[in-house]
Each structure stands twice: as C-alpha cells, then as structure tokens.
C-alpha positions in Angstrom: 42.9 62.7 -7.2 45.1 61.6 -10.0 42.7 60.3 -12.6 45.2 58.6 -14.8 46.9 56.7 -12.0 43.5 55.7 -10.5 42.3 54.3 -13.9 45.6 52.6 -14.4 44.9 50.6 -11.2 41.2 50.1 -11.8 41.3 49.5 -15.6 37.5 49.9 -15.6 35.2 52.9 -15.8 31.5 52.3 -15.5 29.2 54.7 -17.4 25.7 55.2 -15.9 23.0 56.7 -18.2 19.3 56.3 -17.5 15.8 57.7 -17.5 15.1 57.1 -13.8 17.2 59.2 -11.3 16.4 57.0 -8.4 17.4 53.9 -10.3 20.5 55.6 -11.6 21.6 56.4 -8.0 20.9 52.8 -7.0 23.0 51.7 -9.9 25.9 53.8 -8.8 25.8 52.3 -5.3 25.5 48.8 -6.7 28.5 49.3 -8.9 30.6 50.6 -6.1 29.5 47.8 -3.8 30.6 45.3 -6.4 34.1 46.8 -6.4 33.9 49.1 -9.5 35.3 52.3 -8.0 35.4 54.6 -11.0 31.9 55.6 -12.1 30.8 58.3 -14.6 27.2 59.7 -14.5 26.3 61.0 -17.9 24.6 64.4 -17.9 22.0 62.9 -20.2 20.7 61.0 -17.2 17.4 62.3 -15.8 18.2 64.8 -13.0 21.9 64.0 -13.5 23.2 66.8 -11.3 21.0 65.7 -8.4 22.2 62.1 -8.9 25.8 63.3 -8.8 25.2 65.4 -5.7 23.5 62.6 -3.8 26.1 60.0 -4.8 28.9 62.3 -3.7 27.2 62.9 -0.3 26.8 59.1 0.2 30.2 58.0 -1.2 32.4 60.7 0.3 35.0 63.0 -1.0 37.4 60.4 -2.2 35.1 58.4 -4.5 36.0 58.3 -8.2 32.7 59.9 -9.2 32.7 61.8 -12.5 30.3 63.5 -14.9 30.0 62.4 -18.5 28.7 63.9 -21.8 30.1 67.3 -20.8 29.8 69.5 -23.8 30.4 73.0 -22.6 32.0 75.2 -20.0 28.6 75.6 -18.4 28.1 71.8 -18.2 31.6 71.5 -16.6 31.0 74.1 -14.0 27.6 72.7 -13.0 29.0 69.2 -12.8 31.9 70.2 -10.6 29.6 72.2 -8.4 27.4 69.1 -8.0 30.4 67.0 -6.8 32.0 65.5 -10.0 35.7 65.0 -9.4 36.5 64.5 -13.1 34.8 65.2 -16.4 34.3 63.2 -19.5 33.5 64.7 -22.9 32.2 63.0 -26.0 34.3 65.2 -28.3 36.7 68.1 -28.3 35.4 70.7 -25.8 37.2 73.9 -24.7 35.4 74.5 -21.4 36.3 71.6 -19.0 40.0 72.0 -18.5 39.9 75.3 -16.6 37.5 73.8 -14.0 40.4 72.4 -12.0 39.5 68.7 -12.2 40.9 66.0 -14.5 39.4 65.7 -18.0 39.0 62.6 -20.1 38.3 64.2 -23.5 36.7 62.5 -26.4 38.7 62.1 -29.6 39.0 59.5 -32.5 41.5 60.6 -35.1 45.1 61.4 -34.7 44.4 65.1 -35.3 41.6 65.1 -32.7 43.9 63.4 -30.2 46.5 66.1 -30.7 43.8 68.8 -30.3 42.5 67.2 -27.1 46.0 67.1 -25.6 46.5 70.7 -26.5 43.2 71.5 -24.7 44.6 70.0 -21.5 43.1 66.5 -21.6 44.5 64.2 -18.9 43.5 61.2 -20.9 41.8 60.4 -24.2 38.4 58.9 -24.4 38.7 57.0 -27.7 35.2 57.4 -29.0 33.4 55.7 -30.6 35.8 52.9 -30.0 33.6 50.5 -32.0 34.5 52.2 -35.3 38.1 51.0 -35.2 38.1 48.4 -32.5 41.2 47.1 -30.6 43.2 47.0 -33.8 42.8 50.7 -34.2 44.0 51.3 -30.7 47.1 49.2 -31.4 47.8 51.3 -34.5 47.6 54.5 -32.4 50.1 53.2 -29.8 53.0 53.7 -32.3 52.6 57.5 -32.8 51.2 58.1 -29.3 53.1 55.7 -27.0 52.7 57.8 -23.9 49.1 58.9 -24.4 46.6 57.2 -21.9 43.7 55.9 -23.9 40.3 54.8 -22.6 38.2 53.2 -25.4 34.5 53.8 -25.0 31.5 52.7 -27.1 30.4 49.1 -27.8 32.9 47.7 -25.2 31.7 44.2 -24.2 33.7 41.8 -22.1 35.7 40.4 -25.0 36.4 43.8 -26.4 37.5 45.1 -23.0 39.9 42.2 -22.7 41.3 42.9 -26.2 41.7 46.7 -25.6 43.5 46.2 -22.3 45.8 43.7 -24.0 46.7 46.3 -26.6 47.7 49.0 -24.2 44.5 50.8 -23.1 44.8 52.6 -19.8 41.3 51.4 -19.0 38.0 50.8 -20.7 34.8 52.7 -20.3 31.7 50.5 -20.3 28.1 51.6 -20.5 25.2 49.4 -21.6 27.2 46.1 -21.8 27.7 46.5 -18.0 24.9 48.7 -16.8 22.1 47.2 -19.0 18.7 48.6 -18.0 19.6 49.0 -14.3 19.6 52.8 -14.5 16.1 52.7 -16.0 14.8 50.6 -13.2 16.0 47.2 -14.3 17.4 44.2 -12.4 20.2 45.1 -10.0 21.0 41.4 -9.4 21.9 41.0 -13.1 23.9 44.2 -12.9 26.0 42.7 -10.1 26.6 39.5 -12.2 27.9 41.6 -15.1 30.0 43.8 -12.7 31.7 40.7 -11.4 32.5 39.6 -15.0 34.0 42.9 -16.0 36.0 43.0 -12.8 37.5 39.7 -13.7 38.3 41.0 -17.2 39.9 44.2 -15.7 42.0 42.0 -13.3 43.3 40.0 -16.3 41.5 36.7 -15.3 40.8 34.4 -18.1 37.6 32.9 -16.7 
C-alpha cells in the first residue's frame, strides 16, 4: 500500500479513539461503510490492539487501517503485528520507520518537519494543527512544496475545507467526526457527520 497516494485520493483520515473497544470496532465498521476508507485506531483506545486485530480480520488485507499515537519502537512492532498497515505518531519518534510500513510522523515546526523526514516519515502529521491553522500550512508550503502534510487537531468541516484548499494532502479528523461513537454513542449521528466530511473531501460546497 502506498499511503501517500491513497491519502491523496481519499483526502480524509478518520481517527478513532475511545473507552469502549466494542464501540470502537463498531465505529470503524460504520466509517468504512460510509465510504471513509482510511481509518486510524489510536493506541490510547481501550484494548486498541485487539480492536485493530478484529478490524483487520473483518476488513481484509487491503483496508487502509492504521495505528495512531505510536510513541516507541515497541508500540510500532505491536501495532504492525496486530494488523496495522501504517503508523501515525504524535511527535518525532525513532522506532516506527524500520517496521516496514508507511509512517505519518507528527511534527509542527520547520525543524521538526526536517527531523521527521530524516527519520523516514512518508508524510507529516501537522500536529496540533489548531495552533497555526490553515494559514500556517500555507506558509509551510513555500519552504516545503513537495512535503505531504496531513493536518490533525481541531479539524472541523470548515477547517478541513480550508486546509485542503491550501495544499494539504489530506486531513486527519477525530472528535469532530467520530464524536462519542467510540465510547458507545450514536452511530446514526456518526454516519451523518461522515457524509458531511466526505462531501468536504470531495470538494463539494454543500
């Protein structure tokens, strides 16, 4: 799987983080059913590795199923063993790149971006994106025109639209999309939000 090309097509990465592993798994399935193909399960989710393993078994080998909040080589190895096909870190981490799967590495400043690329990052998770907003991404495009950025953190539908207009490869969306679904909340409302974010990712204005 080529993570960057997949995200370039999808333009949307859903981030699932919750306290209820059964609800988290249902959330993953609902997102995929609603056409959001790229899903990240945070390792801070209750029984995250079991959720990843069960989701992989149900969705098959080609699903864009990743592990997030990867903070060490041990995290990375366990996540890949459970079935994650890409890894997402919150910051600069040395361990994930040697695991043989694509890595979306967290960085914010220009120096951190350079360090992430040196560590083998396939794309940059611009985090927390809410600190600089879409204007900050636009400023980064000048010195880093070829770097694939995925802003994460506080990305609602309007921010997603603005980031994509300013050159983001894709946007990573957690609570504005998932809400409380991974804690046992309403899946019907999740599906409504998923449809809205899909329209944004497709460039639709309404």
